[in-house]
N, C-alpha and C positions, 0 to 999 in steps of 0.2 A: 472506776476509778476515777478521782474527785475533778475535780479542774483545780486547774495549777497556776499561781499567780504570779508572775516574773517582770517586776516592775511593771514599765507601762504597756505589756499587754497580757489578753490571758488566755491559755494555753490547754487543749482540752482536747483528749485523744478521742480520733473518730473512726470508727472499727479499727482493726491491727495492724493497717499500716498506712497509716494517717492523721494528721491531729488537726484542730483548727485557731486559728490565733485572731483574738479582737480584739480591739480597744476599750478598755471597760471608761467611758466617760461619757456624762451627760448633754454631752453638746454633739451631735452628729456630724460637723462639721470637721469637728476638731480630729470624731472617730474616724471619719474617711480621709483627711488629709492624712493622718497618722500611721493607717495600713497601710497605705502603699509609697511615706516613706519608706517602713519598716520594707514593705516588700520588696523597696530600689536595693536597700541596703541587701538582706535576706541572700537575693539574687547575683551580690558582690562579693559576697563571702558563703558561698553555699557549702555544705557542711557533707562529708561524703555519706553515699546511699539515699541519697534525694532526686527520684525520679521527675516530678514535675512539683511549680505552684499556681495554685487556682484560685486567679482574683472574685470576689465579690465584691461587693459596694461597702460592706465595714469588717470583710473578715478575710483571710488568707489560708488556705484549705493546701497546704504541706503534705504531697505524698511522698513514703521511701519503699523501699525494696528492704524488707525484714533481712532477708540472709544479711545483708552488707552491714546494715546496722540497727540501734532500737529504740522504740518510743523514749525510755531515760535521754539517751543520746541523742535526741532529738530536740527533744525540751531541751535539753541544756547548751542543744545551740541557742535557740531562739530568746533563751532567757541572759544567753551571754549581747546577746545582737541589742534585747530591748534593753540593758543596762543601759547602752549607751545610745541610745533613742529617746530622748522627751516625750509623753507624751503631744505635750503642743507644737514640735517641730512641723515645718511648714517646710512644701516642698521648694525647692529656688535654685533645682540644676537645668532650667532651662525660660525662661520670659513664657507667657503667657501671649496668644496669639485669636486675633479678633478670626471668631467665621462667615460669612452669609450664607447660606444653602437655599439655591431653590430648590424646589417641593414640589412636584404637579397634586392635588389634591382630586381624587376622581373615583368613582366605583373600581378603575382596573387596577389603578396602580394603587388604590385605597380600598381592598374591599372588608376590611374592620369597624372603617368611616361611618358607617352610618350605625351599627352595632354601638359601637361608640357613644356615639352621641343619644342611642337611648336608653342607653345605662344612665347618662349624663342627666339625663332628661332634658335638652339642649338641642335647635337642630344641627344638622353636621356641618353650615357653616360659621355655627359658633366653635365646636371644636378646630374648625382651621384658623380663626381668627386667635383662638385660645394659646394654641401652641406660635402664631406666627408671632402672640402679644408675649410670648414667653420670654424670656432668656436662660441660657444653656450653660455650666459648669462640664464640663469630661471629669469626672470620676476617677474612669479606666478604661485603660482596653485590654476588654473582652476575651473570650473564645476571640482565631481568626481576627484578633486585633480591632474588634469590633469597638469602637466608643460607648461609652452609657454614659449616659449625661444625670445630673438632675435640674433640675426648675421647674419642671410641667405645672403650671399655671389654670386648674381644673377645680369646681367646686368636689371632690371629695376622688380620689384613689382610681385608677381606672383595673380594672379587674386582670386579668392575663386570658387568653381560652381555654375554655374548659378539656378541647382537643388541640391541639398545634397541628400546626399547617405544616407541611412532609418538604415543599420546596418553596422558598420567598425569592424571590431574586434580589440581584446586589443591587443596593442603593434604597433599598426597600427602609423608610423610615415608619419603626415602630414603637410602641408606649404601651406601660403597665407601669402599675403606680403614679406618680412623680415623674416618672424617671424618662425619659427618650434614651436608641436606638439605632443607630443605622446598619443596614446588612450590607457586608464587607462583597462576600460571595454567598452564590446558592445554596438555600441549604432550611434544614427544619429553623423552626421557634413555637415559640409559646406566647406572644407578644403581637398585642393588636397591629397591625396595619394598613397604614393609615395613608400612606400617601408615600413616593417615590423621588429622588433626586437622580437627574443624569448625570452629576460626576461620576466618577471614580473616586473611591478611597480610600484605599489600599490597593499597590501596584509592585510586586517585589522585586520586579523589573528595574526597579529605580534603585539610584542611592541612597534616600530617604523614602521609603515603600509606604509611610499612614504621613495619612495628612496631618493628624490630628498627635496631639498630646495631652496630658491628663493638667487641666487644670485651664486649658484652653477654653474658648465661651462662644457659644452657636446663636445666631440666630437663624430660623426658617421664614423663606421667602415663599408666598406662594406664586406659581406664575402658572398660566395654562401648557397646554401639550407644545401648543404655536411657538409660545415662547422660551421653550427647553428647548424643541429642537433647532430654534434659532442661536439660542448659547452655544453652541457646538461644545457643548461641555467635554473636559478632560478631567485629568488629575484634577482635584478641589485642592484650590490653594487660597492660604489667609488673606483675607481683605487688608491686616494689619494687628500691630503692634498693640498689645494689650497694656494698660497703662499702669 
């Protein structure tokens, strides 16, 4: 079935029980902010039969139960919501926060740091410096509320691992492409692990369990193991409100 152009989004069948929603716009910032805005609206008006909504940087995978609904019905629901959502719409539901996240960069916390440096043709210390000098923006909260960020300034995009790691510690700072992400809970990943923060970023016992939100601004601050231990780090809190 051909892709269907619905107002500000494109809807493509993805197998027999899902559709992929994207925003056809030349500006990546607009594509990403618009798809996040559409996700919020879609979740607020979730049609019957939709099982899950999986976020990507510039896409939304809508999974549905074919026994409860049908592909045309899901596409139609997407169309109705997209007609009310201009492509240029920005998220204004919350004020962006700024975070300064301490990170330990060494062989134990960053087992992929040396290989990333080799790939980029620089020293490991230069990779750490590039990460510390980059300003990241939270694009979306992914699986397990992991914050996915744009803004890594390196000579070229970083490749993912050929063989994913099976058990990465919580707090791990990982990079791929020009993006970064922090691992909230132990689990597998194909991203390159370059460091670790001592802070907790997701705590389901808290009324607001997630440190970050979409649009928040993040800087990573290199610290030693001793400095990290002296922080008595707990749940990560923002440094300030972004202007």
